[in-house]
Every structure is written in structure tokens, then in C-alpha cells.
PDB file of N, H, CA, C and O in Angstrom:
ATOM      1  N   MET A   1     130.786  93.541  99.041  1.00  0.00           N
ATOM      2  CA  MET A   1     130.066  93.093 100.213  1.00  0.00           C
ATOM      3  C   MET A   1     131.055  92.435 101.157  1.00  0.00           C
ATOM      4  O   MET A   1     132.045  91.839 100.733  1.00  0.00           O
ATOM      5  N   LYS A   2     130.774  92.551 102.411  1.00  0.00           N
ATOM      6  H   LYS A   2     129.969  93.036 102.756  1.00  0.00           H
ATOM      7  CA  LYS A   2     131.603  91.918 103.433  1.00  0.00           C
ATOM      8  C   LYS A   2     130.949  90.593 103.790  1.00  0.00           C
ATOM      9  O   LYS A   2     129.769  90.542 104.137  1.00  0.00           O
ATOM     10  N   ILE A   3     131.737  89.511 103.699  1.00  0.00           N
ATOM     11  H   ILE A   3     132.695  89.553 103.416  1.00  0.00           H
ATOM     12  CA  ILE A   3     131.236  88.187 104.022  1.00  0.00           C
ATOM     13  C   ILE A   3     131.935  87.710 105.291  1.00  0.00           C
ATOM     14  O   ILE A   3     133.162  87.627 105.342  1.00  0.00           O
ATOM     15  N   LEU A   4     131.150  87.402 106.302  1.00  0.00           N
ATOM     16  H   LEU A   4     130.153  87.470 106.261  1.00  0.00           H
ATOM     17  CA  LEU A   4     131.676  86.927 107.585  1.00  0.00           C
ATOM     18  C   LEU A   4     131.586  85.409 107.625  1.00  0.00           C
ATOM     19  O   LEU A   4     130.571  84.826 107.243  1.00  0.00           O
ATOM     20  N   LEU A   5     132.659  84.774 108.090  1.00  0.00           N
ATOM     21  H   LEU A   5     133.483  85.247 108.401  1.00  0.00           H
ATOM     22  CA  LEU A   5     132.710  83.312 108.170  1.00  0.00           C
ATOM     23  C   LEU A   5     132.996  82.894 109.598  1.00  0.00           C
ATOM     24  O   LEU A   5     133.770  83.540 110.305  1.00  0.00           O
ATOM     25  N   PHE A   6     132.367  81.810 110.015  1.00  0.00           N
ATOM     26  H   PHE A   6     131.739  81.285 109.440  1.00  0.00           H
ATOM     27  CA  PHE A   6     132.506  81.343 111.381  1.00  0.00           C
ATOM     28  C   PHE A   6     132.909  79.871 111.421  1.00  0.00           C
ATOM     29  O   PHE A   6     132.688  79.121 110.469  1.00  0.00           O
ATOM     30  N   HIS A   7     133.496  79.484 112.528  1.00  0.00           N
ATOM     31  H   HIS A   7     133.676  80.092 113.301  1.00  0.00           H
ATOM     32  CA  HIS A   7     133.864  78.107 112.878  1.00  0.00           C
ATOM     33  C   HIS A   7     134.604  77.415 111.740  1.00  0.00           C
ATOM     34  O   HIS A   7     135.634  77.918 111.291  1.00  0.00           O
ATOM     35  N   HIS A   8     134.098  76.249 111.252  1.00  0.00           N
ATOM     36  H   HIS A   8     133.261  75.841 111.617  1.00  0.00           H
ATOM     37  CA  HIS A   8     134.845  75.489 110.258  1.00  0.00           C
ATOM     38  C   HIS A   8     134.925  76.205 108.915  1.00  0.00           C
ATOM     39  O   HIS A   8     135.841  75.930 108.140  1.00  0.00           O
ATOM     40  N   LEU A   9     134.003  77.110 108.612  1.00  0.00           N
ATOM     41  H   LEU A   9     133.259  77.334 109.242  1.00  0.00           H
ATOM     42  CA  LEU A   9     134.082  77.876 107.358  1.00  0.00           C
ATOM     43  C   LEU A   9     135.295  78.804 107.388  1.00  0.00           C
ATOM     44  O   LEU A   9     135.973  79.001 106.379  1.00  0.00           O
ATOM     45  N   LYS A  10     135.543  79.351 108.534  1.00  0.00           N
ATOM     46  H   LYS A  10     134.992  79.191 109.353  1.00  0.00           H
ATOM     47  CA  LYS A  10     136.731  80.190 108.753  1.00  0.00           C
ATOM     48  C   LYS A  10     137.998  79.351 108.596  1.00  0.00           C
ATOM     49  O   LYS A  10     138.967  79.798 107.981  1.00  0.00           O
ATOM     50  N   ASN A  11     137.992  78.150 109.143  1.00  0.00           N
ATOM     51  H   ASN A  11     137.205  77.787 109.642  1.00  0.00           H
ATOM     52  CA  ASN A  11     139.155  77.275 109.051  1.00  0.00           C
ATOM     53  C   ASN A  11     139.428  76.834 107.615  1.00  0.00           C
ATOM     54  O   ASN A  11     140.584  76.774 107.196  1.00  0.00           O
ATOM     55  N   VAL A  12     138.380  76.529 106.863  1.00  0.00           N
ATOM     56  H   VAL A  12     137.441  76.578 107.203  1.00  0.00           H
ATOM     57  CA  VAL A  12     138.523  76.055 105.487  1.00  0.00           C
ATOM     58  C   VAL A  12     139.078  77.152 104.569  1.00  0.00           C
ATOM     59  O   VAL A  12     139.900  76.880 103.694  1.00  0.00           O
ATOM     60  N   THR A  13     138.627  78.379 104.774  1.00  0.00           N
ATOM     61  H   THR A  13     137.959  78.600 105.484  1.00  0.00           H
ATOM     62  CA  THR A  13     139.059  79.477 103.895  1.00  0.00           C
ATOM     63  C   THR A  13     140.320  80.167 104.402  1.00  0.00           C
ATOM     64  O   THR A  13     141.050  80.788 103.630  1.00  0.00           O
ATOM     65  N   GLY A  14     140.570  80.055 105.706  1.00  0.00           N
ATOM     66  H   GLY A  14     139.977  79.550 106.334  1.00  0.00           H
ATOM     67  CA  GLY A  14     141.686  80.785 106.296  1.00  0.00           C
ATOM     68  C   GLY A  14     141.360  82.237 106.573  1.00  0.00           C
ATOM     69  O   GLY A  14     142.253  83.038 106.850  1.00  0.00           O
ATOM     70  N   HIS A  15     140.062  82.584 106.498  1.00  0.00           N
ATOM     71  H   HIS A  15     139.337  81.933 106.272  1.00  0.00           H
ATOM     72  CA  HIS A  15     139.632  83.968 106.709  1.00  0.00           C
ATOM     73  C   HIS A  15     138.385  84.012 107.591  1.00  0.00           C
ATOM     74  O   HIS A  15     137.529  83.131 107.508  1.00  0.00           O
ATOM     75  N   SER A  16     138.287  85.016 108.415  1.00  0.00           N
ATOM     76  H   SER A  16     138.982  85.731 108.482  1.00  0.00           H
ATOM     77  CA  SER A  16     137.054  85.248 109.167  1.00  0.00           C
ATOM     78  C   SER A  16     136.174  86.252 108.424  1.00  0.00           C
ATOM     79  O   SER A  16     134.995  86.414 108.736  1.00  0.00           O
ATOM     80  N   GLU A  17     136.760  86.912 107.451  1.00  0.00           N
ATOM     81  H   GLU A  17     137.718  86.780 107.197  1.00  0.00           H
ATOM     82  CA  GLU A  17     136.041  87.927 106.677  1.00  0.00           C
ATOM     83  C   GLU A  17     136.618  87.966 105.262  1.00  0.00           C
ATOM     84  O   GLU A  17     137.832  87.926 105.066  1.00  0.00           O
ATOM     85  N   ILE A  18     135.721  88.044 104.292  1.00  0.00           N
ATOM     86  H   ILE A  18     134.735  88.076 104.452  1.00  0.00           H
ATOM     87  CA  ILE A  18     136.120  88.159 102.886  1.00  0.00           C
ATOM     88  C   ILE A  18     135.405  89.370 102.306  1.00  0.00           C
ATOM     89  O   ILE A  18     134.205  89.548 102.517  1.00  0.00           O
ATOM     90  N   ILE A  19     136.128  90.190 101.587  1.00  0.00           N
ATOM     91  H   ILE A  19     137.103  90.045 101.415  1.00  0.00           H
ATOM     92  CA  ILE A  19     135.499  91.288 100.854  1.00  0.00           C
ATOM     93  C   ILE A  19     135.261  90.794  99.437  1.00  0.00           C
ATOM     94  O   ILE A  19     136.197  90.412  98.734  1.00  0.00           O
ATOM     95  N   PHE A  20     134.006  90.805  99.029  1.00  0.00           N
ATOM     96  H   PHE A  20     133.246  91.115  99.600  1.00  0.00           H
ATOM     97  CA  PHE A  20     133.617  90.307  97.711  1.00  0.00           C
ATOM     98  C   PHE A  20     133.037  91.470  96.920  1.00  0.00           C
ATOM     99  O   PHE A  20     132.075  92.107  97.349  1.00  0.00           O
ATOM    100  N   VAL A  21     133.620  91.737  95.777  1.00  0.00           N
ATOM    101  H   VAL A  21     134.402  91.220  95.428  1.00  0.00           H
ATOM    102  CA  VAL A  21     133.170  92.856  94.947  1.00  0.00           C
ATOM    103  C   VAL A  21     132.262  92.321  93.845  1.00  0.00           C
ATOM    104  O   VAL A  21     132.615  91.385  93.127  1.00  0.00           O
ATOM    105  N   THR A  22     131.096  92.929  93.729  1.00  0.00           N
ATOM    106  H   THR A  22     130.810  93.689  94.312  1.00  0.00           H
ATOM    107  CA  THR A  22     130.156  92.547  92.685  1.00  0.00           C
ATOM    108  C   THR A  22     129.508  93.804  92.104  1.00  0.00           C
ATOM    109  O   THR A  22     129.146  94.726  92.835  1.00  0.00           O
ATOM    110  N   ALA A  23     129.372  93.823  90.808  1.00  0.00           N
ATOM    111  H   ALA A  23     129.665  93.074  90.214  1.00  0.00           H
ATOM    112  CA  ALA A  23     128.770  94.971  90.133  1.00  0.00           C
ATOM    113  C   ALA A  23     127.249  94.879  90.108  1.00  0.00           C
ATOM    114  O   ALA A  23     126.561  95.887  89.945  1.00  0.00           O
ATOM    115  N   LYS A  24     126.732  93.670  90.269  1.00  0.00           N
ATOM    116  H   LYS A  24     127.291  92.851  90.401  1.00  0.00           H
ATOM    117  CA  LYS A  24     125.275  93.492  90.236  1.00  0.00           C
ATOM    118  C   LYS A  24     124.829  92.653  91.428  1.00  0.00           C
ATOM    119  O   LYS A  24     125.626  91.895  91.982  1.00  0.00           O
ATOM    120  N   PRO A  25     123.577  92.778  91.826  1.00  0.00           N
ATOM    121  CA  PRO A  25     123.065  91.964  92.929  1.00  0.00           C
ATOM    122  C   PRO A  25     123.137  90.474  92.589  1.00  0.00           C
ATOM    123  O   PRO A  25     123.021  90.079  91.429  1.00  0.00           O
ATOM    124  N   LEU A  26     123.331  89.664  93.624  1.00  0.00           N
ATOM    125  H   LEU A  26     123.425  89.986  94.566  1.00  0.00           H
ATOM    126  CA  LEU A  26     123.425  88.218  93.456  1.00  0.00           C
ATOM    127  C   LEU A  26     122.414  87.525  94.358  1.00  0.00           C
ATOM    128  O   LEU A  26     122.102  88.009  95.446  1.00  0.00           O
ATOM    129  N   ARG A  27     121.915  86.409  93.905  1.00  0.00           N
ATOM    130  H   ARG A  27     122.168  86.016  93.021  1.00  0.00           H
ATOM    131  CA  ARG A  27     121.119  85.543  94.770  1.00  0.00           C
ATOM    132  C   ARG A  27     122.101  84.696  95.597  1.00  0.00           C
ATOM    133  O   ARG A  27     123.252  84.531  95.194  1.00  0.00           O
ATOM    134  N   PRO A  28     121.669  84.164  96.733  1.00  0.00           N
ATOM    135  CA  PRO A  28     122.565  83.360  97.558  1.00  0.00           C
ATOM    136  C   PRO A  28     123.248  82.222  96.793  1.00  0.00           C
ATOM    137  O   PRO A  28     124.432  81.964  97.013  1.00  0.00           O
ATOM    138  N   ALA A  29     122.534  81.546  95.912  1.00  0.00           N
ATOM    139  H   ALA A  29     121.573  81.755  95.734  1.00  0.00           H
ATOM    140  CA  ALA A  29     123.138  80.441  95.146  1.00  0.00           C
ATOM    141  C   ALA A  29     124.284  80.944  94.268  1.00  0.00           C
ATOM    142  O   ALA A  29     125.301  80.266  94.120  1.00  0.00           O
ATOM    143  N   ASP A  30     124.118  82.133  93.686  1.00  0.00           N
ATOM    144  H   ASP A  30     123.292  82.684  93.806  1.00  0.00           H
ATOM    145  CA  ASP A  30     125.182  82.706  92.857  1.00  0.00           C
ATOM    146  C   ASP A  30     126.407  83.055  93.700  1.00  0.00           C
ATOM    147  O   ASP A  30     127.544  82.851  93.275  1.00  0.00           O
ATOM    148  N   LEU A  31     126.163  83.578  94.890  1.00  0.00           N
ATOM    149  H   LEU A  31     125.239  83.743  95.235  1.00  0.00           H
ATOM    150  CA  LEU A  31     127.268  83.898  95.789  1.00  0.00           C
ATOM    151  C   LEU A  31     128.033  82.622  96.154  1.00  0.00           C
ATOM    152  O   LEU A  31     129.263  82.595  96.131  1.00  0.00           O
ATOM    153  N   TRP A  32     127.288  81.575  96.488  1.00  0.00           N
ATOM    154  H   TRP A  32     126.289  81.598  96.506  1.00  0.00           H
ATOM    155  CA  TRP A  32     127.932  80.294  96.800  1.00  0.00           C
ATOM    156  C   TRP A  32     128.804  79.833  95.644  1.00  0.00           C
ATOM    157  O   TRP A  32     129.938  79.403  95.854  1.00  0.00           O
ATOM    158  N   ASP A  33     128.283  79.918  94.417  1.00  0.00           N
ATOM    159  H   ASP A  33     127.361  80.267  94.245  1.00  0.00           H
ATOM    160  CA  ASP A  33     129.048  79.485  93.245  1.00  0.00           C
ATOM    161  C   ASP A  33     130.373  80.241  93.145  1.00  0.00           C
ATOM    162  O   ASP A  33     131.415  79.639  92.883  1.00  0.00           O
ATOM    163  N   HIS A  34     130.333  81.542  93.351  1.00  0.00           N
ATOM    164  H   HIS A  34     129.487  82.031  93.563  1.00  0.00           H
ATOM    165  CA  HIS A  34     131.558  82.356  93.305  1.00  0.00           C
ATOM    166  C   HIS A  34     132.523  81.958  94.423  1.00  0.00           C
ATOM    167  O   HIS A  34     133.722  81.806  94.187  1.00  0.00           O
ATOM    168  N   LEU A  35     132.006  81.790  95.625  1.00  0.00           N
ATOM    169  H   LEU A  35     131.032  81.913  95.816  1.00  0.00           H
ATOM    170  CA  LEU A  35     132.863  81.454  96.757  1.00  0.00           C
ATOM    171  C   LEU A  35     133.514  80.078  96.593  1.00  0.00           C
ATOM    172  O   LEU A  35     134.684  79.897  96.929  1.00  0.00           O
ATOM    173  N   ILE A  36     132.764  79.128  96.083  1.00  0.00           N
ATOM    174  H   ILE A  36     131.813  79.275  95.809  1.00  0.00           H
ATOM    175  CA  ILE A  36     133.293  77.770  95.917  1.00  0.00           C
ATOM    176  C   ILE A  36     134.365  77.731  94.830  1.00  0.00           C
ATOM    177  O   ILE A  36     135.279  76.910  94.893  1.00  0.00           O
ATOM    178  N   ARG A  37     134.261  78.606  93.842  1.00  0.00           N
ATOM    179  H   ARG A  37     133.518  79.273  93.790  1.00  0.00           H
ATOM    180  CA  ARG A  37     135.335  78.690  92.846  1.00  0.00           C
ATOM    181  C   ARG A  37     136.656  79.095  93.496  1.00  0.00           C
ATOM    182  O   ARG A  37     137.716  78.570  93.158  1.00  0.00           O
ATOM    183  N   ASP A  38     136.572  80.043  94.442  1.00  0.00           N
ATOM    184  H   ASP A  38     135.710  80.470  94.717  1.00  0.00           H
ATOM    185  CA  ASP A  38     137.780  80.516  95.129  1.00  0.00           C
ATOM    186  C   ASP A  38     138.199  79.605  96.288  1.00  0.00           C
ATOM    187  O   ASP A  38     139.387  79.479  96.588  1.00  0.00           O
ATOM    188  N   TYR A  39     137.227  78.979  96.927  1.00  0.00           N
ATOM    189  H   TYR A  39     136.262  79.081  96.684  1.00  0.00           H
ATOM    190  CA  TYR A  39     137.473  78.124  98.094  1.00  0.00           C
ATOM    191  C   TYR A  39     136.712  76.807  97.918  1.00  0.00           C
ATOM    192  O   TYR A  39     135.664  76.620  98.535  1.00  0.00           O
ATOM    193  N   PRO A  40     137.221  75.891  97.086  1.00  0.00           N
ATOM    194  CA  PRO A  40     136.491  74.658  96.759  1.00  0.00           C
ATOM    195  C   PRO A  40     136.056  73.825  97.967  1.00  0.00           C
ATOM    196  O   PRO A  40     135.050  73.120  97.888  1.00  0.00           O
ATOM    197  N   LEU A  41     136.788  73.888  99.079  1.00  0.00           N
ATOM    198  H   LEU A  41     137.605  74.461  99.143  1.00  0.00           H
ATOM    199  CA  LEU A  41     136.417  73.091 100.246  1.00  0.00           C
ATOM    200  C   LEU A  41     135.111  73.559 100.895  1.00  0.00           C
ATOM    201  O   LEU A  41     134.548  72.843 101.723  1.00  0.00           O
ATOM    202  N   LEU A  42     134.627  74.742 100.532  1.00  0.00           N
ATOM    203  H   LEU A  42     135.085  75.323  99.859  1.00  0.00           H
ATOM    204  CA  LEU A  42     133.340  75.216 101.064  1.00  0.00           C
ATOM    205  C   LEU A  42     132.170  74.377 100.564  1.00  0.00           C
ATOM    206  O   LEU A  42     131.127  74.314 101.214  1.00  0.00           O
ATOM    207  N   GLU A  43     132.339  73.738  99.419  1.00  0.00           N
ATOM    208  H   GLU A  43     133.187  73.789  98.892  1.00  0.00           H
ATOM    209  CA  GLU A  43     131.253  72.934  98.831  1.00  0.00           C
ATOM    210  C   GLU A  43     130.684  71.943  99.843  1.00  0.00           C
ATOM    211  O   GLU A  43     129.473  71.723  99.885  1.00  0.00           O
ATOM    212  N   LYS A  44     131.533  71.360 100.639  1.00  0.00           N
ATOM    213  H   LYS A  44     132.516  71.539 100.606  1.00  0.00           H
ATOM    214  CA  LYS A  44     131.128  70.365 101.650  1.00  0.00           C
ATOM    215  C   LYS A  44     130.098  70.937 102.626  1.00  0.00           C
ATOM    216  O   LYS A  44     129.272  70.190 103.150  1.00  0.00           O
ATOM    217  N   TYR A  45     130.133  72.245 102.877  1.00  0.00           N
ATOM    218  H   TYR A  45     130.804  72.851 102.452  1.00  0.00           H
ATOM    219  CA  TYR A  45     129.292  72.869 103.902  1.00  0.00           C
ATOM    220  C   TYR A  45     128.102  73.645 103.337  1.00  0.00           C
ATOM    221  O   TYR A  45     127.307  74.207 104.091  1.00  0.00           O
ATOM    222  N   ARG A  46     127.985  73.674 102.027  1.00  0.00           N
ATOM    223  H   ARG A  46     128.631  73.218 101.415  1.00  0.00           H
ATOM    224  CA  ARG A  46     126.960  74.508 101.382  1.00  0.00           C
ATOM    225  C   ARG A  46     125.536  74.184 101.854  1.00  0.00           C
ATOM    226  O   ARG A  46     124.781  75.093 102.199  1.00  0.00           O
ATOM    227  N   LYS A  47     125.171  72.923 101.872  1.00  0.00           N
ATOM    228  H   LYS A  47     125.784  72.185 101.591  1.00  0.00           H
ATOM    229  CA  LYS A  47     123.788  72.534 102.199  1.00  0.00           C
ATOM    230  C   LYS A  47     123.408  72.820 103.643  1.00  0.00           C
ATOM    231  O   LYS A  47     122.243  73.089 103.938  1.00  0.00           O
ATOM    232  N   GLU A  48     124.381  72.763 104.545  1.00  0.00           N
ATOM    233  H   GLU A  48     125.327  72.544 104.306  1.00  0.00           H
ATOM    234  CA  GLU A  48     124.052  72.915 105.973  1.00  0.00           C
ATOM    235  C   GLU A  48     124.252  74.334 106.495  1.00  0.00           C
ATOM    236  O   GLU A  48     123.976  74.603 107.664  1.00  0.00           O
ATOM    237  N   THR A  49     124.722  75.233 105.656  1.00  0.00           N
ATOM    238  H   THR A  49     124.946  75.014 104.707  1.00  0.00           H
ATOM    239  CA  THR A  49     125.040  76.594 106.090  1.00  0.00           C
ATOM    240  C   THR A  49     123.925  77.561 105.716  1.00  0.00           C
ATOM    241  O   THR A  49     123.453  77.570 104.579  1.00  0.00           O
ATOM    242  N   ARG A  50     123.512  78.370 106.675  1.00  0.00           N
ATOM    243  H   ARG A  50     123.895  78.364 107.599  1.00  0.00           H
ATOM    244  CA  ARG A  50     122.507  79.409 106.428  1.00  0.00           C
ATOM    245  C   ARG A  50     123.212  80.706 106.066  1.00  0.00           C
ATOM    246  O   ARG A  50     124.358  80.935 106.453  1.00  0.00           O
ATOM    247  N   ILE A  51     122.519  81.541 105.326  1.00  0.00           N
ATOM    248  H   ILE A  51     121.588  81.355 105.011  1.00  0.00           H
ATOM    249  CA  ILE A  51     123.050  82.850 104.954  1.00  0.00           C
ATOM    250  C   ILE A  51     122.175  83.928 105.582  1.00  0.00           C
ATOM    251  O   ILE A  51     120.947  83.879 105.510  1.00  0.00           O
ATOM    252  N   ALA A  52     122.833  84.892 106.194  1.00  0.00           N
ATOM    253  H   ALA A  52     123.831  84.932 106.252  1.00  0.00           H
ATOM    254  CA  ALA A  52     122.139  86.072 106.715  1.00  0.00           C
ATOM    255  C   ALA A  52     122.704  87.296 105.999  1.00  0.00           C
ATOM    256  O   ALA A  52     123.890  87.354 105.673  1.00  0.00           O
ATOM    257  N   CYS A  53     121.843  88.253 105.768  1.00  0.00           N
ATOM    258  H   CYS A  53     120.880  88.206 106.034  1.00  0.00           H
ATOM    259  CA  CYS A  53     122.257  89.505 105.139  1.00  0.00           C
ATOM    260  C   CYS A  53     121.780  90.646 106.031  1.00  0.00           C
ATOM    261  O   CYS A  53     120.592  90.780 106.324  1.00  0.00           O
ATOM    262  N   ASN A  54     122.739  91.457 106.449  1.00  0.00           N
ATOM    263  H   ASN A  54     123.704  91.348 106.210  1.00  0.00           H
ATOM    264  CA  ASN A  54     122.422  92.573 107.346  1.00  0.00           C
ATOM    265  C   ASN A  54     121.633  92.101 108.566  1.00  0.00           C
ATOM    266  O   ASN A  54     120.653  92.721 108.978  1.00  0.00           O
ATOM    267  N   GLU A  55     122.095  90.979 109.131  1.00  0.00           N
ATOM    268  H   GLU A  55     122.891  90.475 108.797  1.00  0.00           H
ATOM    269  CA  GLU A  55     121.589  90.385 110.374  1.00  0.00           C
ATOM    270  C   GLU A  55     120.209  89.747 110.276  1.00  0.00           C
ATOM    271  O   GLU A  55     119.549  89.545 111.295  1.00  0.00           O
ATOM    272  N   CYS A  56     119.758  89.421 109.042  1.00  0.00           N
ATOM    273  H   CYS A  56     120.294  89.584 108.214  1.00  0.00           H
ATOM    274  CA  CYS A  56     118.486  88.721 108.847  1.00  0.00           C
ATOM    275  C   CYS A  56     118.715  87.540 107.922  1.00  0.00           C
ATOM    276  O   CYS A  56     119.388  87.673 106.900  1.00  0.00           O
ATOM    277  N   TYR A  57     118.160  86.381 108.273  1.00  0.00           N
ATOM    278  H   TYR A  57     117.614  86.273 109.103  1.00  0.00           H
ATOM    279  CA  TYR A  57     118.284  85.233 107.388  1.00  0.00           C
ATOM    280  C   TYR A  57     117.611  85.536 106.052  1.00  0.00           C
ATOM    281  O   TYR A  57     116.617  86.261 105.996  1.00  0.00           O
ATOM    282  N   VAL A  58     118.167  84.971 104.976  1.00  0.00           N
ATOM    283  H   VAL A  58     118.974  84.382 105.022  1.00  0.00           H
ATOM    284  CA  VAL A  58     117.648  85.244 103.641  1.00  0.00           C
ATOM    285  C   VAL A  58     116.989  83.999 103.058  1.00  0.00           C
ATOM    286  O   VAL A  58     117.177  82.887 103.551  1.00  0.00           O
ATOM    287  N   THR A  59     116.215  84.211 102.002  1.00  0.00           N
ATOM    288  H   THR A  59     116.062  85.115 101.602  1.00  0.00           H
ATOM    289  CA  THR A  59     115.642  83.119 101.220  1.00  0.00           C
ATOM    290  C   THR A  59     116.461  82.975  99.942  1.00  0.00           C
ATOM    291  O   THR A  59     117.368  83.766  99.681  1.00  0.00           O
ATOM    292  N   GLU A  60     116.135  81.964  99.157  1.00  0.00           N
ATOM    293  H   GLU A  60     115.399  81.322  99.369  1.00  0.00           H
ATOM    294  CA  GLU A  60     116.840  81.751  97.893  1.00  0.00           C
ATOM    295  C   GLU A  60     116.614  82.892  96.909  1.00  0.00           C
ATOM    296  O   GLU A  60     117.406  83.080  95.986  1.00  0.00           O
ATOM    297  N   GLU A  61     115.555  83.645  97.096  1.00  0.00           N
ATOM    298  H   GLU A  61     114.912  83.493  97.846  1.00  0.00           H
ATOM    299  CA  GLU A  61     115.213  84.721  96.165  1.00  0.00           C
ATOM    300  C   GLU A  61     115.764  86.090  96.578  1.00  0.00           C
ATOM    301  O   GLU A  61     115.685  87.047  95.808  1.00  0.00           O
ATOM    302  N   THR A  62     116.311  86.186  97.774  1.00  0.00           N
ATOM    303  H   THR A  62     116.375  85.409  98.400  1.00  0.00           H
ATOM    304  CA  THR A  62     116.855  87.451  98.261  1.00  0.00           C
ATOM    305  C   THR A  62     118.003  87.905  97.377  1.00  0.00           C
ATOM    306  O   THR A  62     118.839  87.095  96.975  1.00  0.00           O
ATOM    307  N   LEU A  63     118.047  89.195  97.072  1.00  0.00           N
ATOM    308  H   LEU A  63     117.368  89.852  97.398  1.00  0.00           H
ATOM    309  CA  LEU A  63     119.171  89.753  96.323  1.00  0.00           C
ATOM    310  C   LEU A  63     120.182  90.342  97.293  1.00  0.00           C
ATOM    311  O   LEU A  63     119.830  91.126  98.175  1.00  0.00           O
ATOM    312  N   LEU A  64     121.430  89.961  97.124  1.00  0.00           N
ATOM    313  H   LEU A  64     121.716  89.325  96.407  1.00  0.00           H
ATOM    314  CA  LEU A  64     122.530  90.449  97.946  1.00  0.00           C
ATOM    315  C   LEU A  64     123.255  91.530  97.154  1.00  0.00           C
ATOM    316  O   LEU A  64     123.613  91.323  95.994  1.00  0.00           O
ATOM    317  N   HIS A  65     123.471  92.685  97.783  1.00  0.00           N
ATOM    318  H   HIS A  65     123.180  92.853  98.725  1.00  0.00           H
ATOM    319  CA  HIS A  65     124.060  93.835  97.099  1.00  0.00           C
ATOM    320  C   HIS A  65     125.475  94.127  97.582  1.00  0.00           C
ATOM    321  O   HIS A  65     125.901  93.655  98.637  1.00  0.00           O
ATOM    322  N   SER A  66     126.176  94.899  96.802  1.00  0.00           N
ATOM    323  H   SER A  66     125.829  95.282  95.945  1.00  0.00           H
ATOM    324  CA  SER A  66     127.581  95.209  97.051  1.00  0.00           C
ATOM    325  C   SER A  66     127.856  95.727  98.463  1.00  0.00           C
ATOM    326  O   SER A  66     128.868  95.353  99.055  1.00  0.00           O
ATOM    327  N   GLY A  67     127.001  96.563  99.015  1.00  0.00           N
ATOM    328  H   GLY A  67     126.178  96.867  98.534  1.00  0.00           H
ATOM    329  CA  GLY A  67     127.238  97.158 100.328  1.00  0.00           C
ATOM    330  C   GLY A  67     126.745  96.342 101.503  1.00  0.00           C
ATOM    331  O   GLY A  67     126.849  96.789 102.645  1.00  0.00           O
ATOM    332  N   ASP A  68     126.213  95.160 101.256  1.00  0.00           N
ATOM    333  H   ASP A  68     126.129  94.797 100.328  1.00  0.00           H
ATOM    334  CA  ASP A  68     125.640  94.334 102.323  1.00  0.00           C
ATOM    335  C   ASP A  68     126.714  93.647 103.165  1.00  0.00           C
ATOM    336  O   ASP A  68     127.839  93.426 102.716  1.00  0.00           O
ATOM    337  N   GLU A  69     126.332  93.318 104.396  1.00  0.00           N
ATOM    338  H   GLU A  69     125.418  93.498 104.761  1.00  0.00           H
ATOM    339  CA  GLU A  69     127.147  92.458 105.249  1.00  0.00           C
ATOM    340  C   GLU A  69     126.464  91.093 105.272  1.00  0.00           C
ATOM    341  O   GLU A  69     125.336  90.956 105.747  1.00  0.00           O
ATOM    342  N   VAL A  70     127.152  90.105 104.762  1.00  0.00           N
ATOM    343  H   VAL A  70     128.068  90.215 104.376  1.00  0.00           H
ATOM    344  CA  VAL A  70     126.607  88.758 104.628  1.00  0.00           C
ATOM    345  C   VAL A  70     127.354  87.835 105.587  1.00  0.00           C
ATOM    346  O   VAL A  70     128.580  87.884 105.682  1.00  0.00           O
ATOM    347  N   ALA A  71     126.609  87.003 106.287  1.00  0.00           N
ATOM    348  H   ALA A  71     125.613  86.964 106.210  1.00  0.00           H
ATOM    349  CA  ALA A  71     127.230  86.040 107.207  1.00  0.00           C
ATOM    350  C   ALA A  71     126.875  84.631 106.749  1.00  0.00           C
ATOM    351  O   ALA A  71     125.715  84.329 106.472  1.00  0.00           O
ATOM    352  N   LEU A  72     127.885  83.778 106.673  1.00  0.00           N
ATOM    353  H   LEU A  72     128.828  84.023 106.899  1.00  0.00           H
ATOM    354  CA  LEU A  72     127.671  82.355 106.415  1.00  0.00           C
ATOM    355  C   LEU A  72     127.665  81.672 107.786  1.00  0.00           C
ATOM    356  O   LEU A  72     128.676  81.649 108.487  1.00  0.00           O
ATOM    357  N   ILE A  73     126.518  81.123 108.148  1.00  0.00           N
ATOM    358  H   ILE A  73     125.696  81.142 107.578  1.00  0.00           H
ATOM    359  CA  ILE A  73     126.318  80.626 109.498  1.00  0.00           C
ATOM    360  C   ILE A  73     126.194  79.102 109.487  1.00  0.00           C
ATOM    361  O   ILE A  73     125.207  78.560 108.989  1.00  0.00           O
ATOM    362  N   PRO A  74     127.194  78.414 110.035  1.00  0.00           N
ATOM    363  CA  PRO A  74     127.132  76.957 110.099  1.00  0.00           C
ATOM    364  C   PRO A  74     126.111  76.521 111.151  1.00  0.00           C
ATOM    365  O   PRO A  74     125.673  77.336 111.964  1.00  0.00           O
ATOM    366  N   PRO A  75     125.732  75.244 111.139  1.00  0.00           N
ATOM    367  CA  PRO A  75     124.804  74.758 112.157  1.00  0.00           C
ATOM    368  C   PRO A  75     125.328  75.037 113.570  1.00  0.00           C
ATOM    369  O   PRO A  75     126.526  74.960 113.843  1.00  0.00           O
ATOM    370  N   VAL A  76     124.396  75.360 114.441  1.00  0.00           N
ATOM    371  H   VAL A  76     123.423  75.423 114.220  1.00  0.00           H
ATOM    372  CA  VAL A  76     124.754  75.672 115.833  1.00  0.00           C
ATOM    373  C   VAL A  76     124.030  74.674 116.723  1.00  0.00           C
ATOM    374  O   VAL A  76     122.839  74.422 116.542  1.00  0.00           O
ATOM    375  N   SER A  77     124.741  74.115 117.672  1.00  0.00           N
ATOM    376  H   SER A  77     125.709  74.320 117.819  1.00  0.00           H
ATOM    377  CA  SER A  77     124.105  73.228 118.635  1.00  0.00           C
ATOM    378  C   SER A  77     124.429  73.729 120.032  1.00  0.00           C
ATOM    379  O   SER A  77     125.330  74.545 120.229  1.00  0.00           O
ATOM    380  N   GLY A  78     123.708  73.245 120.952  1.00  0.00           N
ATOM    381  H   GLY A  78     122.976  72.582 120.793  1.00  0.00           H
ATOM    382  CA  GLY A  78     123.952  73.658 122.326  1.00  0.00           C
ATOM    383  C   GLY A  78     122.666  73.657 123.113  1.00  0.00           C
ATOM    384  O   GLY A  78     121.608  73.299 122.596  1.00  0.00           O
ATOM    385  N   GLY A  79     122.756  74.049 124.340  1.00  0.00           N
ATOM    386  H   GLY A  79     123.616  74.339 124.761  1.00  0.00           H
ATOM    387  CA  GLY A  79     121.576  73.973 125.188  1.00  0.00           C
ATOM    388  C   GLY A  79     121.270  75.184 125.849  1.00  0.00           C
ATOM    389  O   GLY A  79     120.294  75.250 126.597  1.00  0.00           O
TER     390      GLY A  79
END
């Protein structure tokens, strides 16, 4: 799956995009666990970051598959 990172998430990981290979579908919490193992500084942003899959926000029960495009979206402010 292709994982897109924005703003401070990009800065923390050093990547705007990560290719994550998985043999089985994952729930968002499982994906976070894997990402934090590789990029421990992401833990700080876990609670405030939304996850979208194929351009739609997901719930905790959504299954993320190998071919999906997943975006980690930090809080957005503005007017």
C-alpha cells in the first residue's frame, strides 16, 4: 500500500510517501503499530491524525489492503 504523509508527519519520517507491504488486510490501529515501530516519533501524532483510504476517511473497523492508497492527515486549520 502507498502511504502518503503530510506536514509534520513528513518531517518526522523524512518521507512524503512510504510503500508498505502487507500480505493481509490491516485495521488502522494495526497500521499505526507497524509505522510507529519504524518511525517512533509518529507516536506523538497518532491521536490527532486522521486516516483516509482511497480518498475517503476510514473508521477503526475499516480494512486496509495492499493495493490501497492511504493518507495520514494531520489536523488542518485555516479560514
